[in-house]
C-alpha atoms as a printed R data frame, in Angstrom:
    type eleno elety resid chain resno      x      y       z
1   ATOM     1    CA   UNK     A     1 18.485  5.911 -14.351
2   ATOM     2    CA   UNK     A     2 18.797  3.759 -11.069
3   ATOM     3    CA   UNK     A     3 15.674  3.063  -8.847
4   ATOM     4    CA   UNK     A     4 14.819  5.489  -6.097
5   ATOM     5    CA   UNK     A     5 13.499  4.242  -2.814
6   ATOM     6    CA   UNK     A     6 12.919  5.395   0.766
7   ATOM     7    CA   UNK     A     7 13.189  3.200   4.149
8   ATOM     8    CA   UNK     A     8 13.178  3.989   7.639
9   ATOM     9    CA   UNK     A     9 16.688  4.202   8.781
10  ATOM    10    CA   UNK     A    10 18.433  1.051  10.913
11  ATOM    11    CA   UNK     A    11 21.133  0.972  13.431
12  ATOM    12    CA   UNK     A    12 23.460  0.045  10.650
13  ATOM    13    CA   UNK     A    13 22.802  3.368   8.839
14  ATOM    14    CA   UNK     A    14 24.504  5.351  11.800
15  ATOM    15    CA   UNK     A    15 27.454  6.260   9.765
16  ATOM    16    CA   UNK     A    16 25.322  7.403   6.674
17  ATOM    17    CA   UNK     A    17 23.180  9.583   9.037
18  ATOM    18    CA   UNK     A    18 26.353 11.360  10.344
19  ATOM    19    CA   UNK     A    19 27.572 11.916   7.014
20  ATOM    20    CA   UNK     A    20 24.463 13.408   6.052
21  ATOM    21    CA   UNK     A    21 24.182 15.707   9.346
22  ATOM    22    CA   UNK     A    22 28.095 16.757   8.484
23  ATOM    23    CA   UNK     A    23 26.767 17.639   4.940
24  ATOM    24    CA   UNK     A    24 24.079 19.744   5.845
25  ATOM    25    CA   UNK     A    25 26.130 21.398   8.303
26  ATOM    26    CA   UNK     A    26 28.597 22.266   5.761
27  ATOM    27    CA   UNK     A    27 25.798 23.418   3.521
28  ATOM    28    CA   UNK     A    28 24.466 25.793   6.115
29  ATOM    29    CA   UNK     A    29 27.857 27.045   7.233
30  ATOM    30    CA   UNK     A    30 27.132 25.632  10.490
31  ATOM    31    CA   UNK     A    31 30.131 22.782  10.705
32  ATOM    32    CA   UNK     A    32 31.539 24.329  13.690
33  ATOM    33    CA   UNK     A    33 28.385 23.738  15.634
34  ATOM    34    CA   UNK     A    34 28.087 19.991  14.927
35  ATOM    35    CA   UNK     A    35 28.666 17.601  18.155
36  ATOM    36    CA   UNK     A    36 26.896 14.617  16.854
37  ATOM    37    CA   UNK     A    37 28.995 11.421  17.118
38  ATOM    38    CA   UNK     A    38 28.342  8.088  16.099
39  ATOM    39    CA   UNK     A    39 27.733  6.930  19.593
40  ATOM    40    CA   UNK     A    40 25.054  9.713  20.129
41  ATOM    41    CA   UNK     A    41 22.969  8.989  17.122
42  ATOM    42    CA   UNK     A    42 23.111  5.319  17.937
43  ATOM    43    CA   UNK     A    43 21.853  6.121  21.343
44  ATOM    44    CA   UNK     A    44 19.485  8.687  20.699
45  ATOM    45    CA   UNK     A    45 17.600  7.063  17.487
46  ATOM    46    CA   UNK     A    46 18.109  3.296  17.865
47  ATOM    47    CA   UNK     A    47 18.747  3.365  21.774
48  ATOM    48    CA   UNK     A    48 16.253  1.519  24.348
49  ATOM    49    CA   UNK     A    49 14.447  5.046  24.147
50  ATOM    50    CA   UNK     A    50 14.266  6.528  20.710
51  ATOM    51    CA   UNK     A    51 13.710 10.521  20.543
52  ATOM    52    CA   UNK     A    52 13.964 10.720  16.715
53  ATOM    53    CA   UNK     A    53 13.298  8.952  13.607
54  ATOM    54    CA   UNK     A    54 14.781  8.889  10.134
55  ATOM    55    CA   UNK     A    55 13.961  7.850   6.806
56  ATOM    56    CA   UNK     A    56 16.956  7.448   4.117
57  ATOM    57    CA   UNK     A    57 16.600  7.790   0.312
58  ATOM    58    CA   UNK     A    58 18.455  5.508  -1.956
59  ATOM    59    CA   UNK     A    59 19.268  5.711  -5.796
60  ATOM    60    CA   UNK     A    60 19.804  2.147  -6.268
61  ATOM    61    CA   UNK     A    61 22.023  1.144  -3.716
62  ATOM    62    CA   UNK     A    62 23.585  4.564  -2.987
63  ATOM    63    CA   UNK     A    63 22.395  6.656   0.015
64  ATOM    64    CA   UNK     A    64 21.690 10.184  -1.482
65  ATOM    65    CA   UNK     A    65 19.517 11.821   1.256
66  ATOM    66    CA   UNK     A    66 17.635 11.880   4.622
67  ATOM    67    CA   UNK     A    67 14.854 13.278   6.683
68  ATOM    68    CA   UNK     A    68 15.315 13.248  10.157
69  ATOM    69    CA   UNK     A    69 12.367 14.020  12.544
70  ATOM    70    CA   UNK     A    70 10.695 13.783  15.810
71  ATOM    71    CA   UNK     A    71  7.071 14.110  17.203
72  ATOM    72    CA   UNK     A    72  5.732 17.188  18.868
73  ATOM    73    CA   UNK     A    73  2.490 17.969  19.927
74  ATOM    74    CA   UNK     A    74  0.286 20.865  19.330
75  ATOM    75    CA   UNK     A    75 -2.132 22.389  22.375
76  ATOM    76    CA   UNK     A    76 -4.319 23.983  19.458
77  ATOM    77    CA   UNK     A    77 -4.907 21.067  17.274
78  ATOM    78    CA   UNK     A    78 -4.865 18.576  20.124
79  ATOM    79    CA   UNK     A    79 -2.615 16.384  17.934
80  ATOM    80    CA   UNK     A    80  0.708 15.090  17.550
81  ATOM    81    CA   UNK     A    81  2.809 16.089  14.722
82  ATOM    82    CA   UNK     A    82  6.164 15.873  13.337
83  ATOM    83    CA   UNK     A    83  8.913 18.217  13.262
84  ATOM    84    CA   UNK     A    84 11.261 17.898  10.670
85  ATOM    85    CA   UNK     A    85 14.809 18.458  12.018
86  ATOM    86    CA   UNK     A    86 16.745 18.054   9.099
87  ATOM    87    CA   UNK     A    87 16.085 17.286   5.081
88  ATOM    88    CA   UNK     A    88 19.061 16.857   2.970
89  ATOM    89    CA   UNK     A    89 20.051 15.727  -0.576
90  ATOM    90    CA   UNK     A    90 23.527 15.246  -1.701
91  ATOM    91    CA   UNK     A    91 24.340 18.181  -3.915
92  ATOM    92    CA   UNK     A    92 25.124 15.896  -6.823
93  ATOM    93    CA   UNK     A    93 21.653 14.266  -6.858
94  ATOM    94    CA   UNK     A    94 19.341 17.479  -6.140
95  ATOM    95    CA   UNK     A    95 17.055 18.226  -8.704
96  ATOM    96    CA   UNK     A    96 15.641 14.770  -9.157
97  ATOM    97    CA   UNK     A    97 12.867 15.290  -6.900
98  ATOM    98    CA   UNK     A    98 14.263 13.269  -3.911
99  ATOM    99    CA   UNK     A    99 13.636 16.010  -1.570
100 ATOM   100    CA   UNK     A   100 10.056 16.052  -2.317
101 ATOM   101    CA   UNK     A   101  9.731 12.489  -2.187
102 ATOM   102    CA   UNK     A   102 11.433 12.461   1.374
103 ATOM   103    CA   UNK     A   103  8.801 15.402   2.627
104 ATOM   104    CA   UNK     A   104  5.791 13.561   0.767
105 ATOM   105    CA   UNK     A   105  6.962 10.315   2.882
106 ATOM   106    CA   UNK     A   106  6.673 12.514   6.261
107 ATOM   107    CA   UNK     A   107  3.322 13.921   5.193
108 ATOM   108    CA   UNK     A   108  2.180 10.376   4.184
109 ATOM   109    CA   UNK     A   109  3.415  9.075   8.024
110 ATOM   110    CA   UNK     A   110  1.417 12.178   9.233
111 ATOM   111    CA   UNK     A   111 -1.679 11.299   7.346
112 ATOM   112    CA   UNK     A   112 -1.691  7.417   8.381
113 ATOM   113    CA   UNK     A   113 -0.990  8.609  12.054
114 ATOM   114    CA   UNK     A   114 -3.636 11.224  12.159
115 ATOM   115    CA   UNK     A   115 -1.132 13.919  13.263
116 ATOM   116    CA   UNK     A   116 -1.964 17.262  12.898
117 ATOM   117    CA   UNK     A   117  0.933 18.994  11.566
118 ATOM   118    CA   UNK     A   118  4.123 18.841  10.000
119 ATOM   119    CA   UNK     A   119  6.512 21.890  10.747
120 ATOM   120    CA   UNK     A   120 10.176 22.630  10.335
121 ATOM   121    CA   UNK     A   121 12.594 25.985  10.514
122 ATOM   122    CA   UNK     A   122 14.707 26.973   7.458
123 ATOM   123    CA   UNK     A   123 17.478 29.662   7.499
124 ATOM   124    CA   UNK     A   124 16.341 33.063   6.350
125 ATOM   125    CA   UNK     A   125 18.956 33.002   3.367
126 ATOM   126    CA   UNK     A   126 18.354 29.712   2.240
127 ATOM   127    CA   UNK     A   127 16.221 30.914  -0.735
128 ATOM   128    CA   UNK     A   128 16.565 27.575  -2.761
129 ATOM   129    CA   UNK     A   129 14.837 25.504   0.145
130 ATOM   130    CA   UNK     A   130 12.378 28.494   1.008
131 ATOM   131    CA   UNK     A   131 11.199 28.140  -2.717
132 ATOM   132    CA   UNK     A   132 10.938 24.452  -2.848
133 ATOM   133    CA   UNK     A   133  8.745 24.359   0.461
134 ATOM   134    CA   UNK     A   134  6.428 27.102  -1.037
135 ATOM   135    CA   UNK     A   135  6.073 25.344  -4.279
136 ATOM   136    CA   UNK     A   136  4.498 22.443  -1.848
137 ATOM   137    CA   UNK     A   137  2.318 25.120  -0.455
138 ATOM   138    CA   UNK     A   138  4.011 25.236   2.738
139 ATOM   139    CA   UNK     A   139  3.538 28.795   4.751
140 ATOM   140    CA   UNK     A   140  6.261 30.622   6.674
141 ATOM   141    CA   UNK     A   141  5.048 31.331  10.429
142 ATOM   142    CA   UNK     A   142  5.564 35.040  10.197
143 ATOM   143    CA   UNK     A   143  5.426 36.742  13.393
144 ATOM   144    CA   UNK     A   144  7.012 33.899  15.139
145 ATOM   145    CA   UNK     A   145 10.698 33.754  16.352
146 ATOM   146    CA   UNK     A   146 12.674 30.629  17.507
147 ATOM   147    CA   UNK     A   147 14.368 30.682  20.539
148 ATOM   148    CA   UNK     A   148 16.717 28.377  21.882
149 ATOM   149    CA   UNK     A   149 18.659 27.308  25.340
150 ATOM   150    CA   UNK     A   150 21.796 25.324  24.424
151 ATOM   151    CA   UNK     A   151 23.201 22.824  26.727
152 ATOM   152    CA   UNK     A   152 25.477 25.464  28.227
153 ATOM   153    CA   UNK     A   153 22.390 27.922  28.975
154 ATOM   154    CA   UNK     A   154 20.649 24.775  30.440
155 ATOM   155    CA   UNK     A   155 23.356 24.052  32.532
156 ATOM   156    CA   UNK     A   156 23.804 27.694  33.635
157 ATOM   157    CA   UNK     A   157 20.330 28.210  34.887
158 ATOM   158    CA   UNK     A   158 19.376 27.477  38.442
159 ATOM   159    CA   UNK     A   159 16.489 24.764  38.918
160 ATOM   160    CA   UNK     A   160 15.671 25.729  42.635
């Protein structure tokens, strides 16, 4: 079996990241919503001001998954935290513990920085992901509903 490793994403990994974004979108049946491009990823992850970070998982020299996250802030715990935007392992590499290792890398990052939380959302129908997260001790935030303003709604709202 090839050696497993995780490293922070680099500018040269933009195509790999885009491939994983397209992979998770296909899995979630949301490919029609993907607006990610090579240029946007390069600008927002590796530009002058970075808005997100990413770890890439490798089996040998093959990129097999990623965890893309950004910092948030909790007023209640008065600390920054991690919001996991996407965690994805290529289907042919699932079941090897790689997703858990990526999530534990985020937990380690939170611990090293004394951050208060690691949070994410999961689609209600994604039973394998829910079972995986709960097996690690993660708890659903029952009673909370996620709301979103997309770019269209943002542009339609008056800022007067």
